[in-house]
C-alpha positions as CSV (number, residue, x, y, z in Angstrom):
1,M,97.4,-52.8,106.7
2,K,98.3,-56.5,106.0
3,R,94.7,-57.3,106.5
4,A,93.6,-55.1,103.6
5,L,96.4,-56.3,101.8
6,L,95.1,-59.8,101.8
7,I,91.8,-59.2,101.2
8,A,92.9,-57.0,97.9
9,L,95.2,-60.1,96.8
10,V,92.5,-62.4,96.9
11,L,90.0,-60.4,95.1
12,A,92.4,-60.3,92.3
13,G,93.1,-63.8,92.0
14,S,89.2,-64.7,91.5
15,C,88.5,-61.8,88.6
16,K,91.2,-63.8,86.6
17,K,89.6,-66.8,86.9
18,E,88.2,-67.6,83.3
19,A,84.8,-69.2,82.8
20,P,85.2,-73.0,82.3
21,H,84.8,-74.2,78.4
22,G,81.3,-75.2,77.6
23,D,79.7,-72.9,80.6
24,L,78.8,-70.9,78.2
25,P,75.2,-71.9,76.1
26,P,75.4,-72.1,72.4
27,A,75.2,-68.9,70.5
28,S,71.9,-69.8,69.3
29,N,70.7,-69.9,72.7
30,W,72.4,-66.4,73.9
31,N,68.6,-64.7,73.7
32,G,66.6,-65.1,77.1
33,G,69.2,-66.2,79.2
34,G,70.4,-69.3,77.6
35,S,66.8,-70.4,76.3
36,A,66.2,-71.3,72.8
37,A,65.3,-68.2,70.8
38,P,61.7,-68.4,69.8
39,A,61.3,-69.6,66.0
40,A,59.8,-67.2,63.8
41,P,56.4,-66.3,63.0
42,S,55.5,-68.8,59.8
43,N,54.3,-66.5,57.0
44,P,50.8,-66.3,56.4
45,H,51.2,-65.6,53.0
46,A,53.2,-68.7,51.9
47,T,51.6,-71.5,53.3
48,A,49.6,-74.4,51.7
49,D,46.6,-73.0,53.1
50,N,46.9,-69.6,51.6
51,P,44.3,-69.0,49.0
52,H,46.2,-66.7,47.0
53,A,49.1,-68.9,46.8
54,T,48.0,-72.2,45.6
55,P,46.6,-74.4,42.6
56,D,43.1,-73.5,43.6
57,N,43.6,-69.9,43.4
58,P,40.1,-68.3,43.0
59,H,41.9,-65.1,41.2
60,A,44.3,-66.5,38.6
61,G,44.7,-68.5,35.8
62,M,42.6,-71.5,35.0
63,D,41.1,-72.1,38.4
64,N,39.5,-68.7,38.5
65,P,35.8,-68.9,38.9
66,N,35.3,-65.7,37.7
67,A,37.0,-65.4,34.8
68,G,38.4,-68.6,32.8
69,M,37.9,-72.2,31.8
70,D,36.1,-73.5,34.8
71,N,33.7,-70.9,35.3
72,P,30.2,-72.3,35.5
73,H,28.2,-69.1,35.5
74,G,29.9,-67.6,32.5
75,G,32.2,-65.0,34.1
76,M,29.7,-63.7,36.5
77,A,29.2,-64.2,40.1
78,N,26.7,-66.7,41.1
79,P,23.1,-65.0,41.8
80,H,21.7,-67.5,43.5
81,G,24.0,-67.9,46.9
82,A,26.2,-70.8,46.0
83,A,28.7,-71.5,48.7
84,V,32.8,-70.1,48.1
85,P,34.7,-72.7,47.2
86,E,37.1,-74.4,49.7
87,Q,40.3,-75.8,49.1
88,T,40.5,-79.7,49.6
89,P,43.4,-82.5,49.9
90,P,43.7,-83.5,46.0
91,R,41.7,-86.3,45.2
92,T,40.8,-88.0,41.9
93,P,38.0,-90.1,40.7
94,D,37.9,-93.9,42.1
95,K,38.1,-96.5,39.6
96,L,35.4,-99.2,39.7
97,P,35.9,-102.9,39.2
98,D,34.5,-102.8,35.5
99,G,36.9,-99.8,34.9
100,K,34.4,-97.1,34.9
101,L,35.1,-94.0,37.2
102,A,32.9,-93.1,40.3
103,I,32.0,-89.6,40.0
104,G,29.4,-88.5,42.3
105,P,26.7,-90.6,42.2
106,Y,27.4,-91.6,39.2
107,A,29.7,-94.7,37.3
108,L,31.0,-93.7,33.6
109,A,33.2,-94.7,31.1
110,V,36.4,-91.9,30.9
111,P,38.4,-92.0,27.6
112,A,41.6,-93.7,28.1
113,D,43.4,-91.2,26.6
114,W,42.2,-88.8,29.0
115,T,44.2,-87.4,31.8
116,V,42.9,-87.3,35.2
117,K,43.9,-84.2,36.8
118,P,43.5,-84.0,40.7
119,I,41.0,-81.5,42.0
120,T,41.2,-79.4,45.4
121,S,38.5,-77.6,45.1
122,S,35.1,-78.5,47.1
123,M,32.9,-77.6,44.0
124,R,34.9,-79.9,41.8
125,A,33.6,-83.3,41.2
126,A,36.6,-84.2,38.6
127,D,38.7,-82.8,36.1
128,F,40.2,-84.3,32.8
129,V,42.8,-82.8,30.5
130,L,42.4,-83.8,26.9
131,P,44.8,-84.5,24.4
132,G,45.7,-81.8,22.0
133,K,48.7,-79.7,20.4
134,P,50.6,-77.5,22.5
135,G,48.4,-74.1,22.5
136,A,45.3,-75.9,21.6
137,E,44.3,-77.1,25.2
138,A,40.6,-78.1,26.3
139,E,39.8,-79.5,29.5
140,L,36.8,-81.1,31.2
141,V,35.5,-80.0,34.7
142,V,32.4,-81.5,36.3
143,F,31.2,-79.4,39.0
144,Y,28.5,-80.0,41.7
145,F,27.1,-77.6,43.7
146,G,25.3,-79.2,46.1
147,K,21.3,-80.6,46.1
148,D,19.9,-77.4,44.8
149,G,22.5,-76.6,42.4
150,A,23.3,-73.1,41.1
151,G,20.4,-71.6,40.1
152,G,18.0,-72.6,36.8
153,V,19.2,-74.7,34.1
154,Q,18.3,-71.9,31.6
155,D,20.1,-69.5,33.6
156,N,23.4,-71.5,33.8
157,V,23.2,-72.2,30.1
158,D,22.7,-68.6,29.6
159,R,26.1,-67.8,31.4
160,W,27.8,-70.4,29.4
161,V,26.6,-69.1,25.7
162,D,27.2,-65.6,26.9
163,Q,30.7,-66.3,27.4
164,F,31.3,-66.6,23.6
165,Q,31.0,-64.2,20.5
166,Q,30.6,-64.7,16.9
167,A,32.5,-63.2,14.1
168,D,29.6,-62.2,11.9
169,G,27.5,-60.4,15.1
170,K,25.2,-63.1,15.2
171,S,23.8,-63.7,18.7
172,S,25.6,-66.7,20.7
173,R,22.5,-67.4,22.2
174,D,20.8,-68.1,18.3
175,A,24.3,-69.6,17.4
176,A,23.9,-72.6,20.1
177,K,22.4,-75.7,19.8
178,I,20.5,-76.7,23.0
179,E,18.9,-79.9,23.2
180,K,16.8,-81.6,26.2
181,T,17.8,-85.2,26.6
182,K,18.6,-87.9,29.3
183,F,21.8,-89.4,30.0
184,G,21.7,-92.4,32.6
185,G,18.1,-92.0,32.9
186,Q,18.1,-88.5,34.3
187,E,17.1,-85.6,32.7
188,A,19.7,-83.8,30.9
189,T,20.6,-80.4,28.8
190,F,23.6,-80.5,26.4
191,V,25.0,-77.5,24.9
192,S,27.1,-76.8,21.8
193,L,28.8,-73.7,20.8
194,N,31.7,-72.4,18.7
195,G,33.2,-68.7,18.7
196,R,35.6,-66.4,20.7
197,M,35.3,-67.0,24.2
198,V,35.4,-63.5,26.2
199,A,35.0,-63.8,29.8
200,T,35.1,-60.7,31.8
201,A,37.3,-60.9,35.2
202,M,35.2,-60.3,38.4
203,G,38.0,-60.2,40.8
204,P,42.0,-59.2,40.0
205,G,42.6,-62.2,38.2
206,P,43.0,-61.8,34.3
207,A,39.8,-61.6,31.6
208,V,39.6,-64.6,29.1
209,D,40.0,-63.6,25.4
210,K,40.6,-66.6,23.2
211,A,39.8,-67.0,19.7
212,D,38.7,-70.2,18.0
213,Q,37.2,-71.9,21.2
214,A,34.4,-74.7,21.5
215,L,32.1,-75.6,24.3
216,L,30.5,-78.8,24.9
217,A,28.4,-79.0,28.7
218,A,25.7,-80.9,30.0
219,I,23.4,-80.4,33.3
220,V,22.7,-83.8,34.4
221,D,20.2,-84.5,36.9
222,S,21.2,-87.2,39.7
223,P,19.3,-88.3,42.9
224,S,21.9,-86.2,45.2
225,G,21.4,-82.6,42.5
226,P,22.7,-81.7,39.2
227,Y,26.2,-82.2,38.0
228,Y,27.7,-79.6,35.5
229,F,30.0,-81.2,33.2
230,K,31.7,-78.0,31.0
231,L,34.4,-79.3,28.2
232,V,35.9,-76.0,26.9
233,G,39.0,-75.2,24.7
234,A,40.7,-74.9,21.1
235,K,38.0,-75.9,18.7
236,A,40.2,-78.4,16.9
237,T,40.7,-80.4,20.5
238,V,37.3,-80.2,21.5
239,D,35.7,-81.1,18.0
240,A,38.0,-84.2,17.8
241,N,37.1,-85.4,21.3
242,A,33.6,-84.4,20.7
243,K,32.3,-88.2,19.9
244,A,34.0,-89.3,23.0
245,F,32.2,-86.7,25.0
246,R,28.9,-87.6,24.1
247,A,29.6,-91.4,24.4
248,M,31.1,-90.6,28.2
249,L,27.9,-89.0,28.7
250,E,25.7,-91.9,27.3
251,S,27.8,-94.2,29.3
252,I,26.4,-92.9,32.9
253,K,24.6,-95.1,35.3
254,V,23.6,-94.1,38.5
255,R,24.9,-96.3,41.5
């Protein structure tokens, strides 16, 4: 009896002992027996690599290759199998010692009041925003699709022209001015056209429908394949920069 009572007293004493302060793991580590809780998985739809949540979203806004100012194919899918654009780290053309900019194989003089816009697409060689009043924006994008380009010259010209409608119902192909020339000793095609710009979206992005727009564009050969210079935007702004655009093309030198 005495032995049983002694054992009971010992057990009761041990139950009253408190765990020393600091022996419990931090609250953030209580899961998993004291090991740190695993971090929540990153959101695959909210990262820099999300093609639907970045400045190069191909389905939204100015960078929509199927509907908008930077569509080299006139609002249509490229039937010539050009690769899908890939996102790249932001980059701008290098400035050469003589003050010209290096764009692909060319050195050329860009007007000082044109703003260089960093590019983040593998199919862009350069991007410039032209000075203009609010609501009268214009932008020049230089595209490069590889040595074989993006189809024939006439195919690309037709796609650009087909983005425009004329108020009098006249065909934009009849209204367009198309010139065969040379820039920097390279064969080139120069296109100019005014009208209402209408481009149908091929993806979920918005279509484009803007009045009083203008296009100045050139396809210029090079030893590494054609480059596509597409300036489009409000007619007033494009017209004000027409001479400067032509002078820029005439300044081209193959490096």
